C-alpha positions in Angstrom: -35.0 4.5 5.3 -31.6 2.2 4.3 -30.9 0.9 7.6 -27.5 2.3 9.0 -24.4 -0.1 7.8 -21.7 -1.1 11.1 -18.3 -1.5 9.5 -15.6 -3.3 11.1 -12.6 -1.3 11.3 -9.4 -2.2 11.4 -5.7 -0.8 11.8 -4.3 -1.0 8.5 -0.5 -0.3 9.8 -0.7 -3.7 11.6 -2.5 -5.6 8.6 0.1 -4.5 5.6 3.2 -3.6 7.2 4.3 -7.1 7.6 3.3 -8.2 4.2 5.7 -6.0 2.5 8.7 -8.0 1.8 12.4 -6.2 1.0 11.8 -5.3 -2.4 9.0 -3.2 -1.2 6.6 -6.1 -3.0 3.6 -6.4 -0.8 1.8 -9.7 -1.1 -2.1 -10.0 0.3 -2.9 -13.2 1.5 -6.0 -14.2 -1.3 -8.1 -17.1 -1.6 -6.8 -18.3 -4.6 -10.2 -19.8 -5.3 -11.6 -16.3 -4.8 -8.9 -13.6 -5.1 -10.9 -10.4 -4.3 -10.9 -8.7 -0.8 -12.5 -5.8 1.1 -11.3 -4.1 4.1 -12.4 -1.3 6.3 -8.8 0.5 7.1 -7.6 3.1 9.7 -4.4 4.8 9.3 -2.4 6.5 11.6 0.2 9.4 11.4 2.7 7.7 13.8 2.2 4.4 11.8 2.5 5.7 8.0 3.3 2.4 5.7 6.3 2.5 3.9 6.4 2.5 -0.2 5.6 -0.4 -2.0 4.1 -2.0 -5.1 1.8 -4.9 -5.7 0.6 -7.1 -8.2 -3.1 -6.8 -7.2 -5.3 -4.2 -8.2 -6.2 -2.0 -5.6 -9.2 0.5 -5.3 -9.1 3.1 -2.2 -12.1 5.0 -0.8 -11.4 8.0 1.4 -14.1 7.7 4.4 -13.0 10.1 6.3 -9.8 12.5 6.5 -7.0 14.1 4.1 -3.9 12.4 3.4 -1.3 13.1 0.0 -0.8 9.8 -1.9 2.7 9.4 -3.2 3.1 7.4 -6.4 6.8 7.3 -7.5 7.9 11.1 -7.6 4.2 12.3 -8.0 2.2 13.7 -4.9 -1.7 13.5 -5.4 -4.2 15.1 -2.4 -6.9 12.9 -1.6 -9.9 14.3 0.2 -12.6 13.0 1.9 -14.9 11.3 -0.3 -12.3 10.7 -3.1 -11.3 7.8 -4.6 -7.5 6.2 -5.7 -7.1 3.7 -8.4 -3.8 1.7 -8.4 -2.7 -0.8 -11.2 0.0 -1.8 -8.4 3.3 -1.7 -10.5 4.0 1.9 -9.5 5.7 2.7 -6.1 3.0 4.4 -4.1 2.2 5.1 -0.2 -0.2 7.4 2.0 1.6 10.5 3.8 -1.0 11.8 6.5 -1.2 15.3 7.3 -2.3 17.2 10.8 -5.0 14.9 11.5 -3.6 11.7 13.1 -5.9 9.2 12.0 -7.8 8.8 8.5 -10.5 6.0 7.5 -10.1 4.1 3.8 -11.9 1.5 2.6 -9.5 -1.0 -0.2 -10.8 -2.9 -2.8 -8.0 -5.1 -3.6 -8.2 -7.9 -6.5 -6.0 -10.0 -9.1 -6.6 -9.1 -12.5 -7.7 -13.1 -12.5 -10.7 -12.7 -10.8 -12.1 -10.8 -13.9 -10.5 -13.3 -16.3 -11.4 -16.1 -14.8 -15.2 -15.6 -15.1 -15.2 -13.8 -18.0 -15.9 -16.1 -21.3 -16.3 -13.0 -23.5 -12.9 -11.9 -23.8 -13.9 -8.3 -22.7 -11.7 -8.5 -19.3 -9.3 -6.6 -20.9 -11.7 -3.9 -21.2 -12.7 -4.0 -17.9 -8.9 -4.0 -16.4 -7.9 -1.1 -18.9 -8.0 2.1 -15.7 -5.2 -0.3 -14.1 -3.4 -0.8 -17.6 -2.8 2.3 -18.6 -0.9 4.1 -15.4 1.4 6.0 -17.1 3.2 8.7 -16.2 0.7 11.4 -16.9 -2.3 9.2 -15.4 -4.6 11.3 -13.0 -5.0 8.1 -9.8 -7.5 10.4 -7.9 -11.2 10.2 -8.8 -12.9 13.3 -7.1 -15.8 13.3 -4.9 -17.6 15.9 -7.1 -17.6 13.6 -9.9 -20.2 11.4 -8.0 -18.4 7.9 -8.9 -16.6 7.6 -5.7 -20.1 7.6 -3.8 -21.5 4.5 -5.9 -17.8 2.7 -6.2 -18.0 2.9 -1.7 -21.7 1.8 -2.4 -20.8 -1.2 -4.3 -17.4 -1.8 -1.9 -19.4 -2.3 1.0 -22.1 -4.5 -1.2 -19.5 -7.0 -1.5 -17.7 -7.0 1.5 -21.0 -8.0 3.2 -20.8 -11.1 1.1 -17.6 -11.8 2.0 -16.0 -14.7 2.3 -18.3 -15.8 -0.6 -19.2 -19.7 0.3 -22.1 -19.6 -1.9 -22.7 -19.2 -5.9 -25.1 -16.6 -5.3 -22.6 -14.8 -2.6 -20.0 -15.6 -5.2 -21.9 -14.6 -7.9 -23.0 -10.8 -6.2 -19.6 -10.2 -5.6 -18.4 -10.6 -9.1 -21.7 -8.4 -10.1 -20.6 -5.3 -7.6 -17.3 -5.1 -8.9 -17.7 -5.5 -12.5 -20.3 -2.7 -11.5 -17.4 -1.0 -9.8 -15.3 -1.4 -12.9 -17.6 -0.5 -15.9 -17.6 2.8 -14.0 -13.8 3.3 -14.0 -13.7 2.6 -17.5 -16.3 5.5 -18.4 -14.6 7.9 -16.3 -11.1 6.7 -17.8 -11.8 6.2 -21.3 -10.1 9.5 -22.6 -6.9 7.9 -21.3 -6.1 5.0 -23.4 -3.1 4.6 -25.1 -0.8 4.9 -21.7 -0.1 1.3 -21.5 3.4 0.9 -22.3 4.4 3.1 -19.3 2.9 0.7 -17.1 4.9 -1.9 -18.9 8.2 -0.3 -18.7 7.6 0.6 -15.0 7.2 -3.2 -13.9 10.3 -4.3 -16.1 12.1 -1.5 -14.2 11.3 -3.2 -10.7 12.2 -6.9 -12.4 15.6 -5.7 -13.0 16.3 -4.7 -9.4 15.1 -8.0 -8.1 18.3 -9.2 -7.3 19.2 -5.8 -5.2 16.3 -6.0 -3.4 17.2 -9.6 -2.0 20.8 -8.6 -1.7 19.5 -5.9 1.0 17.0 -8.2 2.7 20.1 -10.3 3.8 22.7 -7.6 4.4 20.5 -4.4 5.7 22.6 -4.3 8.8 25.9 -3.8 7.2 27.2 -0.6 4.9 25.6 -0.9 1.7 27.1 1.5 -0.8 25.7 3.1 -4.1 28.6 1.1 -5.4 27.7 -2.6 -4.0 24.0 -1.7 -5.5 25.3 -1.0 -8.8 26.8 -4.3 -8.7 24.2 -6.6 -8.4 22.5 -5.4 -11.4 25.1 -5.0 -13.0 24.9 -1.1 -13.9 27.4 1.8 -13.8 27.3 3.7 -10.6 25.7 6.6 -12.5 23.7 4.8 -14.3 22.4 3.1 -11.4 21.5 6.2 -9.4 19.1 7.8 -12.1 17.6 4.3 -12.7 17.0 3.4 -9.3 15.4 6.6 -8.6 13.4 6.5 -11.6 11.7 2.5 -10.9 11.3 3.4 -6.8 10.3 7.2 -6.7 13.5 7.4 -4.4 17.4 7.3 -3.6 18.8 4.4 -2.7 19.7 6.1 0.8 16.1 7.3 1.2 15.3 3.5 0.1 17.8 2.1 2.8 16.5 4.3 5.9 13.0 3.2 5.3 13.5 -0.4 5.3 15.9 0.2 8.3 13.2 1.9 10.2 10.7 -0.5 9.5 13.2 -3.3 11.0 13.4 -1.3 13.9 10.0 -0.9 14.8 8.9 -4.3 14.6 11.8 -5.2 17.5 10.9 -1.8 19.2 7.6 -3.7 19.7 8.6 -7.5 20.0 11.9 -6.9 21.9 13.3 -5.5 25.3 16.3 -4.0 23.6 17.6 -0.6 24.5 17.0 2.0 21.6 20.9 1.8 21.3 20.8 -2.0 20.2 18.1 -1.9 18.4 19.4 1.2 15.8 22.9 -1.0 15.8 21.2 -3.9 14.8 19.3 -2.4 12.0 22.4 -0.9 10.3 22.6 2.7 11.5 25.9 3.0 13.2 24.9 6.8 14.8 22.3 6.6 17.7 21.4 10.5 17.0 21.1 9.7 13.6 19.2 6.8 14.1 16.9 8.7 16.1 16.9 11.6 13.3 15.7 9.3 10.6 13.3 7.5 12.7 11.3 10.2 13.7 11.4 11.8 10.2 9.5 8.5 8.5 7.2 8.1 11.7 6.9 11.5 13.2 7.6 10.1 16.7 11.0 9.1 18.4 11.9 5.3 18.9 11.2 5.6 22.4 8.1 7.5 21.9 6.8 4.8 18.9 7.5 1.8 21.8 5.4 3.9 24.3 2.6 4.5 21.6 2.3 1.2 20.8 2.4 -0.6 24.3 -0.1 2.2 25.2 -2.4 1.1 21.9 -2.3 -2.9 22.6 -3.3 -2.0 26.3 -6.0 0.0 25.1 -7.3 -3.0 22.6 -6.8 -5.7 25.2 -8.9 -3.6 27.4 -11.7 -3.2 25.0 -11.5 -6.9 24.4 -12.3 -8.2 27.9 -14.6 -5.7 27.6 -16.9 -7.1 24.8 -15.8 -10.7 26.4 -17.7 -9.5 29.4 
């Protein structure tokens, strides 16, 4: 019999959310010499990660529970045992349903991980499922296809070798990842020819970079659509359509989400009152702050602060038990 594997599960929100900047860009701290990572993550309904995009490739296996994957303006149900395939440039997030916690295994890697070690020139073929993700791309590979279970096994094998500090370990990890990519290439082979949509989306997000930098600096102040449009030299009407198409949400929704994330950090790192924090992150009306906060986190600001404190206490108690 194969031995039962024991995985080290980590809280996704506490790891990922601090790495997302004002532009919604998530930057994973890869080892520059070996840019790949596999993490076993728990996700909580009261701490959902905001919409983000990234420059790495992502494969996520849902180990338990169900989530809704929002990718731009589209939503995909991801059920237990299913697989999400993300190229990164499309803004996306996970929305948890009635179940308060789910578990997922995430594979992150930069394209260079494949290209730097592939002298055959076939690297583009390996990466094709991540490069053709246009508006019609089916990001979910269902469990019934049999592929997610194979991918999960290979991800677990790769993770067991990380950090790969020996030549044998690095060779093993590259082999496992290429096996995963071959499985995905075979599954997605019928979707070729959709690459232009991917590059168009990436160019749109790059055009919005001056606005994202502006938001990072001035989010506590009132930011109007006129202000935002001016930062990227667009008319108001064109900007409103362009922004929603590029990010998957209107400017007001993006600002509210960004400000709530800033408020979450203040709620868990300071003793400031809820009213003070609401004002500090740009909500002039306390009732509106509470309404938006609850809509996005499913908790009031006070409940969020209390829940975080309770979680921290439980973690400390478990640490003391292990240390003893």
